[in-house]
N, C-alpha and C positions, 0 to 999 in steps of 0.2 A: 434530886437525881430524875432524870427521866426514863421513866419506868413503862412498859408497854406490856398488854395482855395478849397483843394480838399474836399469831403464830408466826407472823414473820420475823419477829424477836429472834427467832432463834438463828436467822441468816447474819446476826450479830457478833461473829465466834471470834474475835480478833481482838485480844486485850492489848494495850500498851502500859505495860509498868514502868514506872520512873519515882526510884526515891526522890524524895524532898530536900535539898539543900545538903545532898549529902555527905561532904565533908562535915561541915559544921553540925549536922545531926547526929553522926559516929562520935564529935566531939563532944556534944550532951548529951548525947548517950552514956559515955565514959565517964563524963566529970558531972556530978549531979548540980554542982553549984552553977553550973554554966545553964541548966534549963530554965526555960521561961526569959534569958537573958539575951542580948544582942551578943552575937558570937561573930569576929572575923577570922578566918583561916588564913596564915599570910602575914609577913609585916611590911614590907618593900611594896610589894604589890598582893593586891585582894585574890585571894585562890577561891573563895568560898565565903558566902555570909548567912548567917540563918536568917530566917525569916522577919526577926524581929529586928535585925539589923537592915534587912533589905525594905523595910517600913520606913526606915531613915532616907533611904534613896542610896544605899550602900551596893554596887554592884561587882561581880568578877571582872577582874585585870584591870578596876580602878587602884590609881595609887594610894599607898595606905596613909601618907598623910592627908589625903581629900575624904579618904575614907574616916578617916579618926576625927576631922572638922565637922563632917555631917552627923556621926554620931559617937560623940565624946563619952557615952558610957560602955561603950562597946568594949568587950574582953577579946584580945587579941593574942589568938595562940598559934605556937609554929606548927605547921604541918605533919601530919605523921603517916607516911605513904603507907606502910606495911600494915597500920590498923584499918586502912580504906580498903588497901587489899584484900584484907582477909574477912572484912564486911562484904565484899561484894561476891567473895568465893562462896560464902554462907547464903547470901540471898539468892545465887545464880543455883545452888543447891534447891533452895524451895520452889524456885522456878521448873526445876527438871522432875521435882517430886509432884509439880502440877500437873504437867504436861509432857510428853518428849517433844512437841513440836516449839522449840524454844531459838529465836533469831535474836543474838544477842546484838545490841548496838553499841555500845559504850560500857562502862563498869557498873553503872548506875543504871541500866535502862534495856529494857529488851521488848519485843514482840513475842506474844505465846498465841498460837491457835487452839482454840478449846472446843472446836464444833463437834470432834468426833466423841465426846464425853459426857453428851446430855443424859444418856441411861445411865451411865456410871457415877456419874458426879453433879447432875444437874445443869440448870441453863448457865448460861456463859458468864451472867451479872452474880449469880449465886458463888459460880469457881472464883472472879474475881476478888470477891468479898472475903471468900475462904482465905485467898491467897494473902488479902492485906492481912488477916489477923495471925497466919502463919508467920509472916514478916516481923511481926510486930511481937510475936512471943518468942519465935525462935531466934530472932538477929537483934530485935530492940531497935528497930528503926521505922519511920513512917515512911507510907508506898503510897502513892496516887496511882491509879489504875483509871485507864478511859478502855470503854468498850464498845465496836463499831463494826460495821461490814468491811471497811477497806483500812489497810494501814494508816493512811494520811489522817482517815476521819478519827480512829483510836488516838492517835497522837494528840491532834487538836482537843479531842475531849479530856485526856489526861492533863495538858497542858489549863484549860478551863477548871477544871476541878481542884486544882491544887491551892493551897497544900491538904496533906493528908485526906485526898476525897477519892469518891469513887462515882464515875459518870457513865452511863448508858444512852448511847443515841441509835434509837431504834430505827431500822431504813425508813419506816414511813414518814419518821421527822427529820431524816439527814438536812435536806436543804433548809428547812425553818429553823433548824440547829447553826447550822453554818453560816448564812448569808448576812446575818446581822452582826457576825463579829468583826473587828476590824482587819484589814488588809495583811496587816502585820503576820496573822496567823498562818496566813500561808506560807508553805515552805519555798524558802528561794526569796522572798520581800525582807531584804533588810535593810539599813536606814537609807541607803541611795534609792533603792527602787520605792520604797513607800515615800520619800520625798516627790519623787517623780510624778508618782500616782497622785498623791493629795492635791499636787500642783494644777491637776486638770480635775480636780473636786472628787476624785475616786478613793472612799476612805473604809467603805466596807467590802466584804467578799463578795455581798450581792452587787455591789455595784461594779465589780469586776465581772460576775457572771452575767451582768446588762450587755456588756460589751461584746462584739461578735470576734472570734477568733482572728481576723485580718484586721482588726481596728488592735489589738493588745499586741500585734506585732509588729505593727507600725509604730507602736509606743515602745516597745520593750526589745525589739529584735525577735527574728524566727524563734528562736529556742527558749526564752524565756515567754513570750507571748503565748506560745502552745502549749506550755507547762503550765502556767498560772490558768489557762482560759481551762483546761480539763481538772484542775483540782478545786478551781471554783465552782466546778460541776459533781464535784466528788468524783472525778472518774481516775480509778488507781486499780488496776489489775495485779496489782505484786500482790503474791502469797507470801505466808510465813515461809522465808527460806532457812532451813536448817542445815543445808550443804552449802552454803554460803562462804567462801573463802575470801579473805581480804585482798581486796585488789590494790590496794598503796597502806603503805604505813608513814606516821608523820611523828613529828615532834615540833613543840614549839615552845618559846620562853616570852613571857611577860617582862618588859624591861622598865615599868614606869615611866615618869615623864623626865628622869634627870637625861640630861644631853649625852651623847654617847659619842667616843670618838671614832672614826674608821678603823683603827686598831684594836678596840674594846669589841666594836659589832664583827668583825673579821674573828676575834676570839671565840666570840659566843657562837657564831657560825659554825667554827670548827669543833666546837664541843658537841651540837646537835647533830653534826653531821658524824662526826665516830660514833654516838650513840646509835642513829639509826644504821650505819654500816655492821654494827655489831650483831642489831636484831634482825638483818638482813640474813648474817651467815649464820647466826644461830639457828634462823626458821630454813637454810638452805635454800635461799631464795636468791635471785637475780633481779634488778630494776630496768627499764629503758628510759624513764622519763624522770627527771627531776624538778620540783615544785618548790619554788621559793614565795612564801606568803609575809604580806608586809601590812602593821599596822601603824598609821602617821598619828602624831601629835593633836591634828587637827580630825581624827576619827575617820579619815578617809582611808583606803584599804587599796592595795594593789597587789596582783598577783602575777610572776612570771613563771615560764615553764622552758624546760630545754630537753629534746629527745636524742639522746645517745647511738651513736650508731650500732653499736653493741650493747647487749645486757652486760650488768654485770653489777657485783656485789664490794667492789675495790674503793675503799674509804678515797684515797688519793683523788679518783676518777671522779666521783660524787662530788667530793670537796671542790674541785677545780669548776665543774659546772656550776654549782651553787655560787661560787665566787665570782663567775662570771656573768652571770644574773646579778648579782649585787652590784657590780660595776656599773652596770647601765641603768641603776636608780639610784645611785649614792647621792647624787647632786638633791634630788628630791628627799632621800633620807637626811641630811645635813638640813637642808632648808627647813623642812617641817618637823623632825625630831621623829624620832623610831619608839613606838611603845610595844610593838610584838616583832617577833621575828620568828620565823616557822619554815620548815620544810617539812617536803612530803615526797616521797620514792612511789611511783607510779608504774604499771604495767609490770606488776611483779610475774614471775614468773619461775618455775621449778631450776634448782641450779643443777645442769647437767654435767655439773664438773668439767667443762671445758673452757678454759679462760683464753683467748686469744691477743695478741698484741695489742696492749693498751696504748692510746693515742701520744700519751706522754710521761709515760712511766716506764720501766723494765719490768720484766716477769718478776723480777724479786718483788713487787708490789704484794701480791696476793700471798704468797708464804709470808710475808713482813705481817699483814692483816693478821693470818692464822696463828702465828707465834703470839702476838699482842692479844690476841683473842684470849689465848692458851693463860697467859701471865695474868690477864684481868679475872679470868675465872677462878685464879688460884687464891689472888690477894687481893680481889676487889676493885669494882670497876672503873674508880679512880685512882688505883694504886699505880697504872702506868698511862702516863698523859703527854702531851706536846708540851714543849717547853715553854712556849706561848702561854700556856694555860696556867703553869704554876704560879700560885700566890691567888688566881681568878677564882671568885665563887661558881662552881660547876653549874649551879642552877638547881631546880627540884626536877627530879624524874618522877613525872606522872604515872600511876597506875594505869595499866591499859588491859584491855582485852588479849587472850592468846592470838598469836597473828595467824593460827592455822584454823 
């Protein structure tokens, strides 16, 4: 752990707290026989893997058969989403007991601002150590915490410190810590961008920092080039935002490597959009933009989006937009195979209660949505469903942070 007695340390006041192998850790907590053993959550597709399984090469979203081949001794357990939701709530209670300034990122990670607590709670690194102890004692789970001056660097620090670690990056050591790291540590550098940079001999964050912004823009485009130039110099002015409201919601389904027919893919898409529509209406929100996210069998990805003429929460309108986007890439899907299908609804806004005439449906559409929502609330989420989805696996509903 980097520790400094320099007074400048007090400016490293942002904590990034991230639970380790969350689903798998909950399973190991609740079943002592699994502790210290490789654990895979999910059968057909890996939803999570313990660090013992990760050491064998098992990764999230990997097909179950491949995962078991890599780690024959792994224990495969079915997911228990209610248990994960309960654990998340308990951990966030610890976060809020630590500081009122908490920005949730997902159900298993958050940023915390502790700069105003020095006189009553000690230095940020001491608060982070106490937070880790509290989570272990009250929730029974390991958690890693990075402490730094910026949100970006705090998240990088927690990633480097995993598993079950604590890492402070003092302001005077920021670039010394950051620049030797591989370029993949920069937000926004995925497989494709990393390959492009590697082909040019750019392998570390320091290599990126050594390039001018104009050079990066010429390589990666204006948005990505400017973004990576800023991060490579740790230029991140974002504060921990406790007033953050979700600007989009999404859901995705890992499909494994089995070939899927167009009809089956459409059925899965309809199920995803149905769930998202219910979440929109449950949060009294409407959206303007539908985003389709795909991952193919060759590990490439594609994203397509469509902006509606008016914001809506009507499932039929959203589904037709998503289907139109899917039709545009269907030939690619059939050629390469589809391993992940996701939909996001963006440009969220409060529902003002006014639904104008819908482009392809009658005024009965929103009323029907409301009726179906009421039936599902009373009898269960899948009690009322589309005829095309009868007999099909509805997939797993992953726990999420509240939409508000």
